[in-house]
C-alpha positions in Angstrom: 75.3 51.3 8.6 75.7 54.8 10.1 79.3 56.0 10.8 80.0 59.1 12.9 83.5 60.5 12.8 84.7 63.5 14.8 87.9 65.1 13.7 89.5 68.2 15.2 86.3 69.7 16.3 84.3 68.9 13.1 81.8 66.0 12.7 80.5 64.2 9.7 77.8 61.7 9.2 76.7 60.0 6.1 78.0 58.3 3.0 79.1 61.4 0.9 82.5 62.9 1.4 82.3 66.1 3.5 83.6 69.4 2.2 87.2 70.1 3.1 87.3 72.2 6.3 89.3 75.3 6.2 92.6 74.9 7.8 93.3 77.3 10.6 96.7 78.9 10.6 98.9 77.0 12.9 100.6 79.0 15.5 104.1 79.7 14.9 106.5 77.4 16.5 110.2 77.5 16.8 112.6 74.7 16.3 111.7 71.0 15.8 108.5 71.3 17.7 107.2 73.8 15.3 108.2 71.7 12.3 106.5 68.7 13.7 103.3 70.5 14.3 103.3 72.0 10.8 103.8 68.6 9.4 100.8 67.1 11.3 98.6 69.9 10.2 99.6 69.5 6.6 98.8 65.8 6.6 95.3 66.0 8.1 93.4 66.2 4.9 95.0 63.0 3.6 93.9 61.2 6.8 90.4 62.4 6.2 90.4 61.1 2.7 91.3 57.7 3.9 88.5 57.7 6.4 85.9 58.8 3.9 86.8 56.2 1.3 87.3 53.0 3.1 88.1 49.9 1.1 85.2 47.7 0.3 85.2 44.4 2.2 85.8 41.3 0.2 82.7 39.6 -1.2 81.0 36.9 0.8 83.0 37.9 3.9 81.2 37.0 7.0 81.1 39.4 9.9 83.4 38.5 12.8 81.7 36.6 15.6 80.7 38.6 18.6 81.4 41.9 16.8 79.8 44.7 18.6 78.0 47.3 16.6 79.5 50.8 16.3 78.6 53.3 18.9 75.3 55.0 18.3 74.1 52.4 15.8 70.8 50.6 16.6 71.2 47.0 17.7 70.0 44.5 15.1 66.7 42.9 16.0 66.7 39.2 16.7 64.7 37.0 14.4 61.3 36.1 15.8 61.1 32.6 17.2 59.1 30.3 15.1 55.6 29.8 16.3 55.0 26.4 17.8 52.6 24.2 15.8 49.2 24.0 17.5 48.7 20.9 19.5 46.6 18.4 17.6 43.1 18.0 18.9 42.6 14.8 20.8 40.8 12.1 18.9 37.1 12.0 19.6 35.9 9.1 21.6 33.9 7.0 19.2 31.3 6.5 21.9 30.7 10.2 22.2 30.7 10.9 18.5 27.1 11.6 17.3 25.6 8.7 15.5 24.3 9.2 12.1 20.6 9.3 11.9 19.1 6.3 10.2 17.3 7.0 7.0 13.5 6.8 7.5 12.0 3.6 6.4 10.3 3.9 3.0 6.5 4.1 3.2 4.8 1.0 1.9 3.4 1.5 -1.5 -0.4 1.8 -1.4 -2.2 -1.3 -2.3 -3.7 -1.3 -5.7 -7.5 -0.7 -5.6 -9.5 -3.7 -6.5 -11.6 -3.4 -9.6 -15.3 -2.8 -8.8 -17.4 -6.0 -9.0 -19.6 -6.1 -12.1 -23.2 -5.2 -11.6 -25.6 -8.0 -11.5 -28.0 -8.2 -14.4 -31.4 -6.8 -13.4 -33.7 -9.6 -12.2 -37.2 -10.0 -13.4 -39.9 -8.5 -11.2 -41.0 -10.7 -8.4 -37.9 -13.0 -8.4 -35.5 -13.4 -5.5 -31.9 -12.0 -5.5 -29.9 -14.2 -7.8 -32.9 -16.4 -8.9 -33.3 -17.2 -12.6 -35.8 -15.4 -14.7 -39.2 -17.1 -15.2 -39.3 -19.6 -18.1 -41.8 -19.6 -20.9 -44.7 -22.1 -20.9 -43.8 -25.7 -21.5 -45.6 -28.7 -20.0 -43.8 -30.9 -17.4 -42.8 -34.5 -18.4 -41.2 -35.8 -15.2 -40.7 -35.0 -11.5 -37.8 -36.1 -9.3 -37.3 -35.6 -5.6 -33.7 -36.8 -4.7 -34.2 -36.6 -0.9 -36.9 -39.3 -1.0 -35.5 -41.0 -4.1 -38.4 -40.7 -6.4 -38.7 -40.0 -10.1 -42.2 -40.1 -11.7 -43.8 -39.4 -15.0 -46.4 -36.6 -15.2 -49.9 -36.8 -16.5 -52.4 -33.9 -17.2 -55.2 -33.3 -14.7 -58.3 -31.1 -14.7 -61.2 -30.3 -12.4 -63.9 -32.8 -11.3 -67.6 -32.3 -11.3 -67.4 -30.4 -8.0 -64.9 -28.0 -9.4 -62.1 -29.6 -7.4 -58.7 -30.8 -8.7 -59.0 -34.3 -9.8 -56.7 -37.0 -8.4 -54.4 -39.3 -10.4 -55.8 -42.7 -11.2 -55.6 -45.1 -8.3 -54.7 -48.0 -10.5 -51.4 -46.2 -11.4 -49.8 -45.1 -8.1 -46.4 -44.4 -9.6 -47.4 -41.3 -11.6 -48.1 -37.7 -10.6 -50.6 -35.3 -12.0 -50.2 -31.7 -13.0 -53.1 -29.2 -13.3 -52.9 -28.6 -17.0 -55.0 -25.4 -17.0 -52.7 -23.8 -14.6 -49.1 -22.5 -14.7 -46.4 -24.8 -16.0 -43.4 -25.4 -13.7 -40.9 -22.5 -14.2 -43.5 -20.0 -15.3 -44.3 -17.1 -13.0 -47.0 -18.2 -10.5 -47.9 -21.5 -8.8 -47.6 -24.8 -10.6 -49.6 -27.5 -9.0 -48.5 -31.2 -8.9 -50.4 -33.9 -6.9 -49.8 -37.6 -6.2 -51.1 -40.4 -4.0 -49.7 -41.3 -0.7 -50.9 -44.8 -1.0 -53.7 -46.8 -2.7 -55.6 -50.0 -2.0 -52.7 -51.9 -3.5 -50.0 -50.4 -1.4 -47.7 -47.3 -1.0 -47.8 -44.7 -3.8 -45.3 -42.2 -5.2 -45.7 -39.4 -2.5 -45.6 -41.7 0.5 -42.7 -39.9 2.1 -43.5 -36.3 0.9 -44.1 -35.1 4.5 -40.5 -35.8 5.6 -39.0 -33.2 3.3 -37.2 -30.3 4.9 -36.4 -26.7 3.8 -33.5 -26.7 1.4 -34.3 -30.0 -0.3 -34.8 -29.8 -4.1 -37.5 -30.8 -6.6 -36.5 -31.2 -10.2 -39.1 -30.9 -13.0 -38.2 -31.9 -16.6 -40.1 -29.9 -19.2 -41.0 -30.6 -22.8 -38.6 -27.9 -24.1 -35.7 -29.9 -22.7 -35.0 -27.7 -19.7 -35.1 -28.8 -16.1 -36.6 -26.4 -13.6 -35.0 -26.8 -10.2 -37.0 -25.7 -7.1 -35.9 -25.4 -3.5 -38.2 -26.3 -0.7 -39.2 -23.4 1.6 -41.6 -25.2 4.0 -43.8 -28.2 4.5 -47.3 -27.8 5.9 -50.2 -30.1 6.9 -53.7 -28.6 6.7 -57.0 -30.2 7.7 -59.3 -30.6 4.8 -62.0 -28.6 6.5 -59.5 -25.7 7.0 -57.6 -25.9 3.8 -56.1 -22.4 2.7 -57.0 -22.4 -1.0 -55.7 -18.9 -1.6 -52.3 -19.6 0.0 -51.8 -22.8 -1.9 -53.4 -22.0 -5.2 -53.1 -18.2 -5.3 -51.0 -16.3 -7.9 -47.4 -15.3 -7.0 -44.9 -12.9 -8.6 -42.1 -15.5 -8.9 -42.1 -19.0 -10.3 -43.2 -21.4 -7.5 -44.2 -25.0 -7.1 -46.7 -26.8 -4.9 -46.6 -30.6 -4.3 -49.7 -32.0 -2.6 -50.7 -35.4 -1.2 -52.9 -36.8 1.5 -52.0 -36.7 5.2 -53.3 -37.1 8.8 -55.4 -39.9 10.0 -57.2 -42.3 7.6 -60.9 -43.1 7.7 -62.3 -45.9 5.5 -65.4 -43.9 4.8 -64.0 -40.4 4.3 -60.4 -41.1 3.6 -57.5 -39.0 4.9 -58.5 -36.1 7.1 -55.7 -33.7 6.0 -53.4 -32.7 3.2 -49.6 -32.2 3.1 -48.4 -29.3 1.0 -44.8 -28.6 0.0 -44.0 -25.0 -0.9 -40.9 -24.4 -3.2 -39.6 -21.7 -5.5 -37.4 -21.7 -8.7 -33.7 -21.5 -7.9 -31.9 -22.9 -11.0 -32.3 -24.1 -14.6 -30.5 -27.4 -15.5 -30.2 -29.6 -18.5 -30.6 -33.0 -16.9 -33.0 -34.2 -14.3 
């Protein structure tokens, strides 16, 4: 606190005691008035001492209420008002809140690649895709045609005096003949098997040969124990005067079979006017007929 004291024309400011001012000689006074003035002048320094060394106020003494500050002293600053807490932000409308993006669906794992199919074994030259390889030579022993419910033993045949294929004996209509100097069934080439349609005594083994259709099978048992299975390709009827020898008897690259019998109209003097030929090729090897 700053205290300013003015005494008898001198002023002092601060906390240290000022130097004692020189006392001017009081004017001479007569009587009681002069004595009183001299006494006042002589007591002035003592009053100054009391002003310069005020008694310390008691500890913890609170200042009087509504006390005004001394003249010339700056007014105390009022404590700043506490700042108001910021208003809380309004809660966000859940509808307006941004929705979290859904995680992308995982990509499906690629399907495992299938193993490559094993390569088919190389087929023999001249055979169809998937057809068995040609068999070694072995004479036939029996022929079965399931579609017309026949099964017949096989006999060997040769050529007659005219160089034509001989016919099975007419007194045994239940057998079939195989050209023994030709290819055996299952070998590469054409195997030739013939049989009668009928004889003087009645129907014979190949009576219904002409009713076969493509896809029917012919099974030929062989002496080596294997059964060569042939599938019918087509059935043709040729006039005897226009018989295609090369197509029927000619060589082929794959194992094939020809079944022959008589067909067409019958003449008592010349016999049948045509021949029926079944064309088939090897498609399987079996163990039983």
